N, C-alpha and C positions, 0 to 999 in steps of 0.2 A: 396288625395282625397275624402277626406272629405267634401271638401269648396266647391265642385259640387253637394252632396245630404242635403237634407235635414237634419234640428238638432236631428228629431223623428224618420230617419231610423235610422243615429249615433247612438241612443237612444238604437232604436227598439235591434241594432244590437253587440252591446256593452250585453246588456243584456243578448241575445246567445248568445253569452260566455261568463259571468260568469256561466247560467246556466248548459252549456258543462261542463264548470267544476267542477261542483259542482258532477254534475252528475256522473261523475269522479273521484271525493273523494268518491260519496259517495254510486256509485256500481259499484268499478274496475271489469275490465273483467278478467276472471276468470280465471286461472292458474295454477300448481302444488303450494301445498304449500310448500311453503319455510318452512329449523330448523333454525332456527336464529342461529348463533354463536357465542360461547365464543368472552367474548368480552377477547379480550390479554390484555397479564398483562406484565408491562415494571417487566425490568433486575432490580436486584437489584444494578448489575454492570454502568449501562447506566446513563448519563446527559447532563443537557440538552446544544447544541450546542448554541456558543453564532451569539450572535443578528448579521446578517449578514453588515459587510459596506457601505457607496456605498461609488461607485470609485468615487474621486474627478474629474477623468477625463468623465466622465456621463452626456449626454447632455439633457438639462431639456429637459423634457414638452411640446412642439409646445400646445400658445395658440390657442386656437377656433379661427376662418375666421368667423363666424356667431355666434350670439348670441346663447346661449346655452336656447332649451326649458326646463323650471322646471314650472311644474303646481304652486311650492309653491311662485313662484310670474311669474307673465304668461304678454311675451316681448309687451314693447307699441308702435306701431306707428305715427307715426304724418311726413300728405302729406300735406301743408300748401304754402301761401302766401298771404304777406298781404302789402296790395298796399302802404298806411300810414308809410311800414317801421316798422320795431323794434326795441327793448331797450331793454338795456343789460337786462333789467331785463327777457324780453322774453327766450334774449338766454342762460339766466340764467335756466328759468324752463325748458324751451327743455333740456336742458341735462343734466338735475338731474329726468328726468320723461323721458323722451321717450329713445328706443333702438333702432328704427329703426328712419332716417326724412329723408324723402325725398321730398327739395326743389322745388315746384314750377313754371311755365312756368310765365308770368310777376309778379315777384317774390313782386319786389318792387318798390319803383316810379319810380327810373331813367330810364325807358324803355330799358335796359342792363337786360335781365334774365342773360346770362353770366356772364354781370360784379357781378349781386346782388347776384348770387350762389356764385362765389369769396370770396364776400367780410360776407356772412353771415357762410356757410362753417366753412371759418374762426375762428369768433366771435364764438360761439355755444365754440367751440373747446377748446375756454380760461376760461369759466366756468361747465370745468370738472371737479365734486367731488372725492376724492381722493377714495371713499366706493363705487363707480362706475364704471362699466369696458364705455370707450370713444363709443358713438352714434353709428354705421354705418351711413354714408353722401350718399344719391341719390341723383341723378342730373332727374331729370326731359326731358322727353322726347316723344312729343305726336309724336307714329305713321301714325299719318292717315291726323291730319290737324296742318296746317301749323303754325298757332299762329307767321304770322309774325311782327307783331305790338307791341311784344316783345321783338321782340331779334334786333340781331348788325347784324343780315344778311336782315334783310325787300326787303332792294333795290335789293337785289341779287336774290331774287328765284322772285320777282317781274314784275325783269323785263325776266319771262321764263313761260309765262303763261300758255307755253306748256305740263309744266311740275304738272297739275293740272286736277282733274278726271272732264271730259267736261260729262251734260246731252245727250239726246236721238238725241237732237237738237243743239250737239257743245259746247256749252253754256258751264260758270267754274259754277261747284255746288261750294259753300259759307255755310260755317257753318254758320258762323254771317258776315254780312258788311262784305266789300270790301279785308281786307289782311288776312280771313280765310279759306283759301279753303283745301280743298286734296290733298293732296297727290297722283300723280301715279301712284302703285307702278310697275303698272305691265311694265315700263320702269327702263329698264338697268339704264341711265341717271340718275333715281331722286332716285334711288335706290342706287346709286355711291353718287351722292353729298348728303343724308339724311345718308350717316358714316357717310362720307371725316365731314361734320359738327359736328355732333356731335362725331367723334374726337379728332376736333379741337379743343370744349373746354374742354374736358376730359387733354389733352395739355397740353391747359392754366394751370387749376390748377397743374398739376406737373409743370408747368415751376417757379410756384407763391411757390410750399411748400407746394399745400393744398394737405391732401390726398381722395380723393374719394374712396366709398365700393366697387359703382356699378350704375348702371342706374334706373330708373324708366321710363319702356315702355309704354304709355297707351295709349287705344286707335288699338289692336294688330289686327283688325277685321273690317269689313266694316261696317259702320255705315252712310249711306245717307239717305237725308234727303232726298231725290227721287230719281226720278227713274233717271240710266248713262247707260251711253254706251258701260259700263262692265261692267259686271255679278258680283253674291257676291259673288260666287266662285272662280270664275280667281281671283280677287281683295283679297284675301284674299289667298289663294296661290300665290299671289305673294308675301304677303305678309314672307308667309314658307320661302323662297324664301331670302328675303331679312332680315331677320334675320338667316341663314346662309352664309349668303355673309357675 
């Protein structure tokens, strides 16, 4: 919740908590004075019990599925692309310094975000240091904008202009140029296309033996640059439906 609040507000609340705790220690609520009990004495014949042994069949504690938070070392996240492509030095740096890595759209220079994602995800794990947990790999997928010029499904989505949000005059609303339109998630067919396309990429990673830990879904709300035929509230409600589906 603190992400949606100002730093000053969070600090004030922490100070209030500290103040309240201090008051409780300095001025405890009145209560009948308790008579301290004498410390129990050990019987002369008492002997310490043996240290319990761990059963060889006891299952080990499962490793956490996400990086543990610690103020000793704040987990680091990277969300990036590099059109010129990554070098082995780049992959090694990412593996050694970041706990969560989100590989973005238009990742490298091949024109296929999917293929580049597979390459980058596999490569960064080759440089995993022994003294650090493996970074969590996230696949970036925009909820609102198609970015079709960066994906293998460009021709497929561009063949369906009816899948995109229109302005009040019936024209497609573009984020930039002629391939980056806004998905109209008020249509169930568009939501299903978006879900199927995302899952197809994740299945492709699985088939290649590449572990993907999650998806970074960007722009999960209305961010249109102009007036549209669909209202913001209706569009945002449709995106909520998309996530539920």
